[in-house]
Biopython code that builds the backbone (N, CA, C, O; Angstrom):
import numpy as np
from Bio.PDB.StructureBuilder import StructureBuilder

atoms = [
    (1, "MET", "N", (-22.748, -19.284, 17.419)),
    (1, "MET", "CA", (-23.419, -18.383, 16.501)),
    (1, "MET", "C", (-23.725, -19.088, 15.189)),
    (1, "MET", "O", (-22.979, -19.968, 14.761)),
    (2, "VAL", "N", (-24.789, -18.712, 14.572)),
    (2, "VAL", "CA", (-25.190, -19.296, 13.300)),
    (2, "VAL", "C", (-24.161, -18.965, 12.220)),
    (2, "VAL", "O", (-23.826, -19.810, 11.390)),
    (3, "PHE", "N", (-23.663, -17.729, 12.241)),
    (3, "PHE", "CA", (-22.684, -17.309, 11.236)),
    (3, "PHE", "C", (-21.443, -18.192, 11.285)),
    (3, "PHE", "O", (-20.931, -18.596, 10.241)),
    (4, "ASP", "N", (-20.951, -18.496, 12.496)),
    (4, "ASP", "CA", (-19.769, -19.353, 12.643)),
    (4, "ASP", "C", (-19.999, -20.718, 12.008)),
    (4, "ASP", "O", (-19.127, -21.245, 11.317)),
    (5, "LYS", "N", (-21.173, -21.285, 12.245)),
    (5, "LYS", "CA", (-21.478, -22.610, 11.690)),
    (5, "LYS", "C", (-21.541, -22.563, 10.166)),
    (5, "LYS", "O", (-21.048, -23.465, 9.490)),
    (6, "VAL", "N", (-22.146, -21.515, 9.635)),
    (6, "VAL", "CA", (-22.239, -21.371, 8.180)),
    (6, "VAL", "C", (-20.843, -21.195, 7.589)),
    (6, "VAL", "O", (-20.508, -21.815, 6.580)),
    (7, "ALA", "N", (-20.038, -20.356, 8.216)),
    (7, "ALA", "CA", (-18.676, -20.126, 7.726)),
    (7, "ALA", "C", (-17.857, -21.409, 7.780)),
    (7, "ALA", "O", (-17.156, -21.737, 6.822)),
    (8, "ASP", "N", (-17.939, -22.136, 8.890)),
    (8, "ASP", "CA", (-17.214, -23.406, 9.013)),
    (8, "ASP", "C", (-17.642, -24.392, 7.922)),
    (8, "ASP", "O", (-16.803, -25.061, 7.319)),
    (9, "ARG", "N", (-18.932, -24.474, 7.680)),
    (9, "ARG", "CA", (-19.441, -25.399, 6.659)),
    (9, "ARG", "C", (-18.923, -25.008, 5.275)),
    (9, "ARG", "O", (-18.495, -25.865, 4.502)),
    (10, "LYS", "N", (-18.963, -23.714, 4.969)),
    (10, "LYS", "CA", (-18.483, -23.234, 3.663)),
    (10, "LYS", "C", (-16.995, -23.531, 3.491)),
    (10, "LYS", "O", (-16.564, -23.933, 2.411)),
    (11, "ILE", "N", (-16.215, -23.335, 4.543)),
    (11, "ILE", "CA", (-14.776, -23.610, 4.473)),
    (11, "ILE", "C", (-14.532, -25.097, 4.254)),
    (11, "ILE", "O", (-13.708, -25.473, 3.421)),
    (12, "ARG", "N", (-15.239, -25.941, 4.993)),
    (12, "ARG", "CA", (-15.087, -27.397, 4.819)),
    (12, "ARG", "C", (-15.446, -27.825, 3.394)),
    (12, "ARG", "O", (-14.754, -28.649, 2.797)),
    (13, "GLU", "N", (-16.527, -27.265, 2.854)),
    (13, "GLU", "CA", (-16.932, -27.591, 1.484)),
    (13, "GLU", "C", (-15.862, -27.157, 0.480)),
    (13, "GLU", "O", (-15.528, -27.902, -0.440)),
    (14, "ALA", "N", (-15.335, -25.961, 0.663)),
    (14, "ALA", "CA", (-14.302, -25.455, -0.250)),
    (14, "ALA", "C", (-13.048, -26.315, -0.177)),
    (14, "ALA", "O", (-12.427, -26.601, -1.201)),
    (15, "LEU", "N", (-12.672, -26.729, 1.036)),
    (15, "LEU", "CA", (-11.513, -27.619, 1.198)),
    (15, "LEU", "C", (-11.746, -28.942, 0.482)),
    (15, "LEU", "O", (-10.867, -29.439, -0.224)),
    (16, "ALA", "N", (-12.929, -29.508, 0.666)),
    (16, "ALA", "CA", (-13.253, -30.793, 0.047)),
    (16, "ALA", "C", (-13.245, -30.702, -1.479)),
    (16, "ALA", "O", (-12.902, -31.671, -2.156)),
    (17, "GLN", "N", (-13.617, -29.550, -2.018)),
    (17, "GLN", "CA", (-13.651, -29.360, -3.470)),
    (17, "GLN", "C", (-12.300, -28.910, -4.023)),
    (17, "GLN", "O", (-12.158, -28.718, -5.231)),
    (18, "GLY", "N", (-11.304, -28.741, -3.144)),
    (18, "GLY", "CA", (-9.969, -28.361, -3.598)),
    (18, "GLY", "C", (-9.819, -26.900, -3.982)),
    (18, "GLY", "O", (-8.884, -26.539, -4.698)),
    (19, "GLU", "N", (-10.728, -26.057, -3.515)),
    (19, "GLU", "CA", (-10.673, -24.642, -3.879)),
    (19, "GLU", "C", (-9.488, -23.912, -3.251)),
    (19, "GLU", "O", (-9.139, -22.814, -3.685)),
    (20, "PHE", "N", (-8.870, -24.510, -2.240)),
    (20, "PHE", "CA", (-7.715, -23.878, -1.607)),
    (20, "PHE", "C", (-6.397, -24.482, -2.092)),
    (20, "PHE", "O", (-5.323, -24.093, -1.633)),
    (21, "ASP", "N", (-6.486, -25.433, -3.020)),
    (21, "ASP", "CA", (-5.274, -26.034, -3.575)),
    (21, "ASP", "C", (-4.614, -25.044, -4.536)),
    (21, "ASP", "O", (-5.292, -24.247, -5.184)),
    (22, "ASN", "N", (-3.317, -25.103, -4.616)),
    (22, "ASN", "CA", (-2.543, -24.301, -5.576)),
    (22, "ASN", "C", (-2.709, -22.794, -5.395)),
    (22, "ASN", "O", (-2.619, -22.048, -6.370)),
    (23, "LEU", "N", (-2.946, -22.340, -4.189)),
    (23, "LEU", "CA", (-2.993, -20.903, -3.932)),
    (23, "LEU", "C", (-1.569, -20.357, -3.939)),
    (23, "LEU", "O", (-0.636, -21.084, -3.600)),
    (24, "PRO", "N", (-1.380, -19.089, -4.321)),
    (24, "PRO", "CA", (-0.034, -18.516, -4.284)),
    (24, "PRO", "C", (0.526, -18.592, -2.864)),
    (24, "PRO", "O", (-0.162, -18.260, -1.899)),
    (25, "GLY", "N", (1.759, -19.026, -2.747)),
    (25, "GLY", "CA", (2.405, -19.113, -1.439)),
    (25, "GLY", "C", (2.033, -20.346, -0.647)),
    (25, "GLY", "O", (2.414, -20.462, 0.518)),
    (26, "ALA", "N", (1.299, -21.274, -1.246)),
    (26, "ALA", "CA", (0.885, -22.485, -0.527)),
    (26, "ALA", "C", (2.108, -23.247, -0.039)),
    (26, "ALA", "O", (3.063, -23.452, -0.788)),
    (27, "GLY", "N", (2.073, -23.662, 1.211)),
    (27, "GLY", "CA", (3.161, -24.438, 1.790)),
    (27, "GLY", "C", (4.336, -23.609, 2.257)),
    (27, "GLY", "O", (5.309, -24.153, 2.779)),
    (28, "LYS", "N", (4.263, -22.300, 2.078)),
    (28, "LYS", "CA", (5.360, -21.417, 2.495)),
    (28, "LYS", "C", (4.934, -20.667, 3.755)),
    (28, "LYS", "O", (3.749, -20.400, 3.958)),
    (29, "PRO", "N", (5.916, -20.330, 4.603)),
    (29, "PRO", "CA", (5.544, -19.556, 5.792)),
    (29, "PRO", "C", (5.070, -18.157, 5.395)),
    (29, "PRO", "O", (5.501, -17.605, 4.382)),
    (30, "ILE", "N", (4.196, -17.607, 6.192)),
    (30, "ILE", "CA", (3.699, -16.256, 5.944)),
    (30, "ILE", "C", (4.789, -15.272, 6.348)),
    (30, "ILE", "O", (5.311, -15.338, 7.461)),
    (31, "ASP", "N", (5.132, -14.353, 5.439)),
    (31, "ASP", "CA", (6.164, -13.356, 5.706)),
    (31, "ASP", "C", (5.506, -12.125, 6.332)),
    (31, "ASP", "O", (4.809, -11.368, 5.656)),
    (32, "LEU", "N", (5.737, -11.941, 7.616)),
    (32, "LEU", "CA", (5.145, -10.803, 8.333)),
    (32, "LEU", "C", (6.144, -9.676, 8.559)),
    (32, "LEU", "O", (5.853, -8.722, 9.281)),
    (33, "GLU", "N", (7.321, -9.780, 7.945)),
    (33, "GLU", "CA", (8.360, -8.771, 8.158)),
    (33, "GLU", "C", (7.875, -7.375, 7.770)),
    (33, "GLU", "O", (8.039, -6.426, 8.538)),
    (34, "GLU", "N", (7.278, -7.245, 6.584)),
    (34, "GLU", "CA", (6.782, -5.939, 6.145)),
    (34, "GLU", "C", (5.684, -5.431, 7.077)),
    (34, "GLU", "O", (5.611, -4.239, 7.373)),
    (35, "TYR", "N", (4.843, -6.337, 7.528)),
    (35, "TYR", "CA", (3.758, -5.954, 8.436)),
    (35, "TYR", "C", (4.321, -5.294, 9.687)),
    (35, "TYR", "O", (3.839, -4.241, 10.103)),
    (36, "PHE", "N", (5.339, -5.905, 10.289)),
    (36, "PHE", "CA", (5.886, -5.366, 11.528)),
    (36, "PHE", "C", (6.811, -4.180, 11.297)),
    (36, "PHE", "O", (7.114, -3.451, 12.241)),
    (37, "LYS", "N", (7.267, -3.967, 10.066)),
    (37, "LYS", "CA", (8.037, -2.758, 9.743)),
    (37, "LYS", "C", (7.115, -1.544, 9.650)),
    (37, "LYS", "O", (7.544, -0.408, 9.852)),
    (38, "THR", "N", (5.854, -1.798, 9.343)),
    (38, "THR", "CA", (4.881, -0.717, 9.213)),
    (38, "THR", "C", (4.545, -0.176, 10.596)),
    (38, "THR", "O", (4.305, -0.955, 11.519)),
    (39, "PRO", "N", (4.523, 1.166, 10.758)),
    (39, "PRO", "CA", (4.146, 1.723, 12.061)),
    (39, "PRO", "C", (2.793, 1.168, 12.513)),
    (39, "PRO", "O", (1.881, 0.977, 11.707)),
    (40, "GLU", "N", (2.687, 0.918, 13.799)),
    (40, "GLU", "CA", (1.507, 0.247, 14.346)),
    (40, "GLU", "C", (0.199, 0.930, 13.954)),
    (40, "GLU", "O", (-0.788, 0.260, 13.650)),
    (41, "HIS", "N", (0.193, 2.260, 13.961)),
    (41, "HIS", "CA", (-1.050, 2.974, 13.680)),
    (41, "HIS", "C", (-1.450, 2.908, 12.200)),
    (41, "HIS", "O", (-2.560, 3.308, 11.846)),
    (42, "LEU", "N", (-0.557, 2.405, 11.328)),
    (42, "LEU", "CA", (-0.866, 2.306, 9.901)),
    (42, "LEU", "C", (-1.085, 0.871, 9.426)),
    (42, "LEU", "O", (-1.451, 0.655, 8.270)),
    (43, "ARG", "N", (-0.870, -0.100, 10.290)),
    (43, "ARG", "CA", (-0.916, -1.505, 9.866)),
    (43, "ARG", "C", (-2.270, -1.907, 9.289)),
    (43, "ARG", "O", (-2.334, -2.529, 8.229)),
    (44, "MET", "N", (-3.332, -1.561, 9.969)),
    (44, "MET", "CA", (-4.671, -1.946, 9.505)),
    (44, "MET", "C", (-4.952, -1.312, 8.143)),
    (44, "MET", "O", (-5.415, -1.985, 7.222)),
    (45, "VAL", "N", (-4.673, -0.023, 8.023)),
    (45, "VAL", "CA", (-4.931, 0.684, 6.768)),
    (45, "VAL", "C", (-4.129, 0.061, 5.633)),
    (45, "VAL", "O", (-4.667, -0.190, 4.555)),
    (46, "HIS", "N", (-2.845, -0.189, 5.872)),
    (46, "HIS", "CA", (-2.003, -0.763, 4.820)),
    (46, "HIS", "C", (-2.456, -2.169, 4.450)),
    (46, "HIS", "O", (-2.413, -2.543, 3.278)),
    (47, "SER", "N", (-2.888, -2.949, 5.430)),
    (47, "SER", "CA", (-3.384, -4.298, 5.132)),
    (47, "SER", "C", (-4.628, -4.239, 4.249)),
    (47, "SER", "O", (-4.762, -5.010, 3.299)),
    (48, "ILE", "N", (-5.526, -3.328, 4.565)),
    (48, "ILE", "CA", (-6.753, -3.183, 3.773)),
    (48, "ILE", "C", (-6.420, -2.718, 2.361)),
    (48, "ILE", "O", (-6.947, -3.251, 1.385)),
    (49, "LEU", "N", (-5.538, -1.716, 2.257)),
    (49, "LEU", "CA", (-5.152, -1.218, 0.938)),
    (49, "LEU", "C", (-4.475, -2.305, 0.110)),
    (49, "LEU", "O", (-4.745, -2.445, -1.083)),
    (50, "LYS", "N", (-3.597, -3.073, 0.748)),
    (50, "LYS", "CA", (-2.897, -4.144, 0.037)),
    (50, "LYS", "C", (-3.887, -5.196, -0.455)),
    (50, "LYS", "O", (-3.779, -5.669, -1.586)),
    (51, "SER", "N", (-4.839, -5.559, 0.380)),
    (51, "SER", "CA", (-5.844, -6.551, -0.014)),
    (51, "SER", "C", (-6.688, -6.056, -1.183)),
    (51, "SER", "O", (-7.146, -6.849, -2.005)),
    (52, "ALA", "N", (-6.892, -4.748, -1.253)),
    (52, "ALA", "CA", (-7.698, -4.158, -2.323)),
    (52, "ALA", "C", (-6.847, -3.756, -3.527)),
    (52, "ALA", "O", (-7.334, -3.106, -4.452)),
    (53, "ASN", "N", (-5.559, -4.152, -3.506)),
    (53, "ASN", "CA", (-4.620, -3.794, -4.572)),
    (53, "ASN", "C", (-4.527, -2.285, -4.774)),
    (53, "ASN", "O", (-4.384, -1.811, -5.901)),
    (54, "CYS", "N", (-4.610, -1.538, -3.682)),
    (54, "CYS", "CA", (-4.446, -0.090, -3.711)),
    (54, "CYS", "C", (-3.094, 0.249, -3.095)),
    (54, "CYS", "O", (-2.609, -0.449, -2.205)),
    (55, "LEU", "N", (-2.503, 1.321, -3.580)),
    (55, "LEU", "CA", (-1.216, 1.741, -3.041)),
    (55, "LEU", "C", (-1.409, 2.859, -2.031)),
    (55, "LEU", "O", (-2.293, 3.699, -2.199)),
    (56, "PRO", "N", (-0.587, 2.882, -0.977)),
    (56, "PRO", "CA", (-0.626, 4.019, -0.059)),
    (56, "PRO", "C", (-0.237, 5.299, -0.800)),
    (56, "PRO", "O", (0.455, 5.249, -1.817)),
    (57, "GLN", "N", (-0.677, 6.424, -0.293)),
    (57, "GLN", "CA", (-0.412, 7.715, -0.919)),
    (57, "GLN", "C", (1.080, 7.918, -1.159)),
    (57, "GLN", "O", (1.475, 8.428, -2.207)),
    (58, "GLU", "N", (1.910, 7.523, -0.195)),
    (58, "GLU", "CA", (3.351, 7.725, -0.331)),
    (58, "GLU", "C", (3.900, 6.974, -1.545)),
    (58, "GLU", "O", (4.727, 7.509, -2.284)),
    (59, "VAL", "N", (3.447, 5.751, -1.752)),
    (59, "VAL", "CA", (3.930, 4.948, -2.884)),
    (59, "VAL", "C", (3.442, 5.544, -4.199)),
    (59, "VAL", "O", (4.195, 5.601, -5.172)),
    (60, "GLU", "N", (2.195, 5.986, -4.234)),
    (60, "GLU", "CA", (1.682, 6.621, -5.452)),
    (60, "GLU", "C", (2.486, 7.872, -5.786)),
    (60, "GLU", "O", (2.792, 8.124, -6.952)),
    (61, "LEU", "N", (2.830, 8.660, -4.762)),
    (61, "LEU", "CA", (3.628, 9.863, -4.996)),
    (61, "LEU", "C", (5.027, 9.511, -5.489)),
    (61, "LEU", "O", (5.544, 10.166, -6.394)),
    (62, "ILE", "N", (5.641, 8.493, -4.909)),
    (62, "ILE", "CA", (6.974, 8.062, -5.354)),
    (62, "ILE", "C", (6.916, 7.646, -6.823)),
    (62, "ILE", "O", (7.796, 8.006, -7.605)),
    (63, "ASN", "N", (5.894, 6.896, -7.196)),
    (63, "ASN", "CA", (5.746, 6.473, -8.594)),
    (63, "ASN", "C", (5.531, 7.665, -9.516)),
    (63, "ASN", "O", (6.098, 7.720, -10.608)),
    (64, "GLU", "N", (4.713, 8.620, -9.080)),
    (64, "GLU", "CA", (4.464, 9.802, -9.908)),
    (64, "GLU", "C", (5.732, 10.635, -10.055)),
    (64, "GLU", "O", (6.013, 11.148, -11.138)),
    (65, "ILE", "N", (6.496, 10.774, -8.983)),
    (65, "ILE", "CA", (7.753, 11.529, -9.048)),
    (65, "ILE", "C", (8.713, 10.874, -10.039)),
    (65, "ILE", "O", (9.365, 11.567, -10.820)),
    (66, "ALA", "N", (8.802, 9.558, -10.013)),
    (66, "ALA", "CA", (9.671, 8.846, -10.962)),
    (66, "ALA", "C", (9.208, 9.086, -12.399)),
    (66, "ALA", "O", (10.025, 9.302, -13.294)),
    (67, "ARG", "N", (7.896, 9.045, -12.608)),
    (67, "ARG", "CA", (7.358, 9.289, -13.953)),
    (67, "ARG", "C", (7.664, 10.714, -14.409)),
    (67, "ARG", "O", (8.052, 10.930, -15.557)),
    (68, "LEU", "N", (7.489, 11.685, -13.511)),
    (68, "LEU", "CA", (7.774, 13.080, -13.849)),
    (68, "LEU", "C", (9.263, 13.302, -14.104)),
    (68, "LEU", "O", (9.628, 14.074, -14.991)),
    (69, "ASP", "N", (10.122, 12.637, -13.339)),
    (69, "ASP", "CA", (11.572, 12.731, -13.575)),
    (69, "ASP", "C", (11.921, 12.252, -14.983)),
    (69, "ASP", "O", (12.718, 12.878, -15.682)),
    (70, "ARG", "N", (11.317, 11.135, -15.390)),
    (70, "ARG", "CA", (11.578, 10.615, -16.745)),
    (70, "ARG", "C", (11.063, 11.588, -17.800)),
    (70, "ARG", "O", (11.725, 11.826, -18.810)),
    (71, "ALA", "N", (9.877, 12.151, -17.561)),
    (71, "ALA", "CA", (9.307, 13.106, -18.513)),
    (71, "ALA", "C", (10.187, 14.344, -18.614)),
    (71, "ALA", "O", (10.384, 14.878, -19.706)),
    (72, "LEU", "N", (10.715, 14.802, -17.492)),
    (72, "LEU", "CA", (11.598, 15.970, -17.493)),
    (72, "LEU", "C", (12.878, 15.676, -18.266)),
    (72, "LEU", "O", (13.360, 16.525, -19.016)),
    (73, "ALA", "N", (13.425, 14.487, -18.089)),
    (73, "ALA", "CA", (14.649, 14.114, -18.809)),
    (73, "ALA", "C", (14.411, 14.067, -20.317)),
    (73, "ALA", "O", (15.316, 14.360, -21.098)),
    (74, "ASP", "N", (13.207, 13.702, -20.723)),
    (74, "ASP", "CA", (12.888, 13.587, -22.153)),
    (74, "ASP", "C", (12.406, 14.895, -22.769)),
    (74, "ASP", "O", (12.430, 15.044, -23.991)),
    (75, "ALA", "N", (11.969, 15.839, -21.948)),
    (75, "ALA", "CA", (11.375, 17.076, -22.465)),
    (75, "ALA", "C", (12.439, 17.974, -23.089)),
    (75, "ALA", "O", (13.549, 18.101, -22.572)),
    (76, "THR", "N", (12.078, 18.592, -24.210)),
    (76, "THR", "CA", (13.001, 19.519, -24.881)),
    (76, "THR", "C", (12.476, 20.951, -24.849)),
    (76, "THR", "O", (13.260, 21.900, -24.881)),
    (77, "ASP", "N", (11.178, 21.110, -24.787)),
    (77, "ASP", "CA", (10.571, 22.440, -24.748)),
    (77, "ASP", "C", (10.763, 23.049, -23.359)),
    (77, "ASP", "O", (10.434, 22.419, -22.354)),
    (78, "GLU", "N", (11.293, 24.264, -23.302)),
    (78, "GLU", "CA", (11.605, 24.886, -22.011)),
    (78, "GLU", "C", (10.351, 25.187, -21.190)),
    (78, "GLU", "O", (10.390, 25.103, -19.962)),
    (79, "THR", "N", (9.256, 25.532, -21.835)),
    (79, "THR", "CA", (8.006, 25.774, -21.109)),
    (79, "THR", "C", (7.521, 24.486, -20.454)),
    (79, "THR", "O", (7.097, 24.487, -19.298)),
    (80, "GLU", "N", (7.586, 23.392, -21.203)),
    (80, "GLU", "CA", (7.183, 22.091, -20.661)),
    (80, "GLU", "C", (8.102, 21.685, -19.511)),
    (80, "GLU", "O", (7.641, 21.159, -18.497)),
    (81, "ARG", "N", (9.398, 21.931, -19.673)),
    (81, "ARG", "CA", (10.363, 21.587, -18.618)),
    (81, "ARG", "C", (10.071, 22.384, -17.342)),
    (81, "ARG", "O", (10.149, 21.842, -16.240)),
    (82, "ALA", "N", (9.734, 23.669, -17.493)),
    (82, "ALA", "CA", (9.425, 24.506, -16.328)),
    (82, "ALA", "C", (8.171, 23.990, -15.620)),
    (82, "ALA", "O", (8.123, 23.935, -14.391)),
    (83, "THR", "N", (7.166, 23.614, -16.400)),
    (83, "THR", "CA", (5.934, 23.067, -15.819)),
    (83, "THR", "C", (6.227, 21.768, -15.077)),
    (83, "THR", "O", (5.729, 21.554, -13.971)),
    (84, "LEU", "N", (7.032, 20.904, -15.684)),
    (84, "LEU", "CA", (7.389, 19.635, -15.044)),
    (84, "LEU", "C", (8.175, 19.868, -13.755)),
    (84, "LEU", "O", (7.957, 19.174, -12.762)),
    (85, "ARG", "N", (9.091, 20.845, -13.764)),
    (85, "ARG", "CA", (9.867, 21.139, -12.547)),
    (85, "ARG", "C", (8.958, 21.618, -11.418)),
    (85, "ARG", "O", (9.131, 21.217, -10.267)),
    (86, "ARG", "N", (7.986, 22.479, -11.747)),
    (86, "ARG", "CA", (7.038, 22.955, -10.720)),
    (86, "ARG", "C", (6.203, 21.798, -10.179)),
    (86, "ARG", "O", (6.010, 21.674, -8.970)),
    (87, "THR", "N", (5.715, 20.960, -11.077)),
    (87, "THR", "CA", (4.911, 19.811, -10.657)),
    (87, "THR", "C", (5.736, 18.865, -9.796)),
    (87, "THR", "O", (5.252, 18.355, -8.786)),
    (88, "LEU", "N", (6.996, 18.630, -10.202)),
    (88, "LEU", "CA", (7.887, 17.778, -9.414)),
    (88, "LEU", "C", (8.096, 18.347, -8.017)),
    (88, "LEU", "O", (8.053, 17.615, -7.029)),
    (89, "ALA", "N", (8.322, 19.645, -7.938)),
    (89, "ALA", "CA", (8.524, 20.278, -6.629)),
    (89, "ALA", "C", (7.279, 20.108, -5.759)),
    (89, "ALA", "O", (7.385, 19.828, -4.565)),
    (90, "ASP", "N", (6.103, 20.277, -6.360)),
    (90, "ASP", "CA", (4.848, 20.096, -5.615)),
    (90, "ASP", "C", (4.711, 18.665, -5.104)),
    (90, "ASP", "O", (4.371, 18.448, -3.941)),
    (91, "ARG", "N", (4.975, 17.684, -5.976)),
    (91, "ARG", "CA", (4.841, 16.279, -5.573)),
    (91, "ARG", "C", (5.860, 15.906, -4.507)),
    (91, "ARG", "O", (5.550, 15.141, -3.594)),
    (92, "ARG", "N", (7.072, 16.438, -4.615)),
    (92, "ARG", "CA", (8.088, 16.143, -3.594)),
    (92, "ARG", "C", (7.683, 16.732, -2.246)),
    (92, "ARG", "O", (7.921, 16.125, -1.202)),
    (93, "THR", "N", (7.073, 17.914, -2.270)),
    (93, "THR", "CA", (6.575, 18.512, -1.028)),
    (93, "THR", "C", (5.449, 17.656, -0.449)),
    (93, "THR", "O", (5.421, 17.396, 0.753)),
    (94, "GLU", "N", (4.524, 17.221, -1.303)),
    (94, "GLU", "CA", (3.435, 16.346, -0.845)),
    (94, "GLU", "C", (3.989, 15.067, -0.231)),
    (94, "GLU", "O", (3.499, 14.603, 0.798)),
    (95, "LEU", "N", (5.018, 14.495, -0.871)),
    (95, "LEU", "CA", (5.622, 13.267, -0.354)),
    (95, "LEU", "C", (6.268, 13.521, 1.001)),
    (95, "LEU", "O", (6.109, 12.721, 1.923)),
    (96, "SER", "N", (6.989, 14.618, 1.129)),
    (96, "SER", "CA", (7.620, 14.939, 2.418)),
    (96, "SER", "C", (6.579, 15.077, 3.519)),
    (96, "SER", "O", (6.765, 14.574, 4.627)),
    (97, "LEU", "N", (5.483, 15.759, 3.208)),
    (97, "LEU", "CA", (4.415, 15.924, 4.199)),
    (97, "LEU", "C", (3.768, 14.587, 4.547)),
    (97, "LEU", "O", (3.482, 14.321, 5.714)),
    (98, "ALA", "N", (3.538, 13.751, 3.549)),
    (98, "ALA", "CA", (2.922, 12.439, 3.798)),
    (98, "ALA", "C", (3.833, 11.577, 4.661)),
    (98, "ALA", "O", (3.363, 10.899, 5.574)),
    (99, "LEU", "N", (5.131, 11.599, 4.379)),
    (99, "LEU", "CA", (6.078, 10.817, 5.176)),
    (99, "LEU", "C", (6.167, 11.356, 6.602)),
    (99, "LEU", "O", (6.280, 10.585, 7.556)),
    (100, "GLU", "N", (6.117, 12.667, 6.743)),
    (100, "GLU", "CA", (6.154, 13.270, 8.082)),
    (100, "GLU", "C", (4.903, 12.888, 8.873)),
    (100, "GLU", "O", (4.994, 12.580, 10.061)),
    (101, "ARG", "N", (3.743, 12.907, 8.227)),
    (101, "ARG", "CA", (2.503, 12.490, 8.897)),
    (101, "ARG", "C", (2.588, 11.034, 9.327)),
    (101, "ARG", "O", (2.107, 10.670, 10.401)),
    (102, "ALA", "N", (3.195, 10.209, 8.498)),
    (102, "ALA", "CA", (3.316, 8.786, 8.836)),
    (102, "ALA", "C", (4.243, 8.584, 10.035)),
    (102, "ALA", "O", (4.017, 7.694, 10.855)),
    (103, "ARG", "N", (5.277, 9.403, 10.135)),
    (103, "ARG", "CA", (6.218, 9.286, 11.261)),
    (103, "ARG", "C", (5.632, 9.827, 12.557)),
    (103, "ARG", "O", (5.955, 9.342, 13.641)),
    (104, "HIS", "N", (4.780, 10.823, 12.445)),
    (104, "HIS", "CA", (4.223, 11.486, 13.630)),
    (104, "HIS", "C", (2.702, 11.538, 13.518)),
    (104, "HIS", "O", (2.142, 12.543, 13.081)),
    (105, "PRO", "N", (2.037, 10.457, 13.913)),
    (105, "PRO", "CA", (0.578, 10.428, 13.779)),
    (105, "PRO", "C", (-0.071, 11.500, 14.652)),
    (105, "PRO", "O", (0.484, 11.889, 15.680)),
    (106, "PRO", "N", (-1.242, 11.974, 14.243)),
    (106, "PRO", "CA", (-1.926, 13.013, 15.002)),
    (106, "PRO", "C", (-2.581, 12.496, 16.281)),
    (106, "PRO", "O", (-3.171, 13.271, 17.033)),
    (107, "PHE", "N", (-2.481, 11.206, 16.527)),
    (107, "PHE", "CA", (-3.086, 10.617, 17.716)),
    (107, "PHE", "C", (-2.108, 9.606, 18.288)),
    (107, "PHE", "O", (-1.296, 9.050, 17.548)),
    (108, "PRO", "N", (-2.168, 9.356, 19.594)),
    (108, "PRO", "CA", (-1.247, 8.377, 20.184)),
    (108, "PRO", "C", (-1.611, 6.961, 19.753)),
    (108, "PRO", "O", (-2.781, 6.672, 19.501)),
    (109, "PRO", "N", (-0.614, 6.073, 19.667)),
    (109, "PRO", "CA", (-0.916, 4.677, 19.327)),
    (109, "PRO", "C", (-1.840, 4.056, 20.374)),
    (109, "PRO", "O", (-1.846, 4.466, 21.534)),
    (110, "LEU", "N", (-2.607, 3.076, 19.951)),
    (110, "LEU", "CA", (-3.506, 2.380, 20.873)),
    (110, "LEU", "C", (-2.697, 1.567, 21.867)),
    (110, "LEU", "O", (-1.659, 1.000, 21.528)),
    (111, "LEU", "N", (-3.178, 1.518, 23.081)),
    (111, "LEU", "CA", (-2.502, 0.716, 24.100)),
    (111, "LEU", "C", (-2.844, -0.749, 23.899)),
    (111, "LEU", "O", (-3.948, -1.075, 23.463)),
    (112, "PRO", "N", (-1.896, -1.646, 24.216)),
    (112, "PRO", "CA", (-2.179, -3.077, 24.036)),
    (112, "PRO", "C", (-3.254, -3.570, 24.972)),
    (112, "PRO", "O", (-3.605, -4.750, 24.943)),
]
sb = StructureBuilder()
sb.init_structure("model")
sb.init_model(0)
sb.init_chain("A")
sb.init_seg("    ")
for serial, (resi, resn, name, xyz) in enumerate(atoms, 1):
    if name == "N":
        sb.init_residue(resn, " ", resi, " ")
    sb.init_atom(name, np.array(xyz, "f"), 0.0, 1.0, " ", f" {name:<3s}", serial, name[0])
structure = sb.get_structure()
């Protein structure tokens, strides 16, 4: 294919110009432990999100819950505390549902 030849040429040129020198993790084995810990049906999605520096919904919810917990600990106004408690309860429910969906996908895993 023409695309393969163009890609090969571009890679060879980049190698010759040292564009792949000093990359993070250079010379180290690739750690695939996290990849294989991820449920099979989520691996592609998580890889794409990671490459795009995006967090999965579950991680975003965990971070938001931690932020809300800190805000609740610092809050002195009872109305604000009540609002934070309701929001925390909502986020914890969302997290539970997201984790449950991840454990039990709505479709069977693909066959090898």
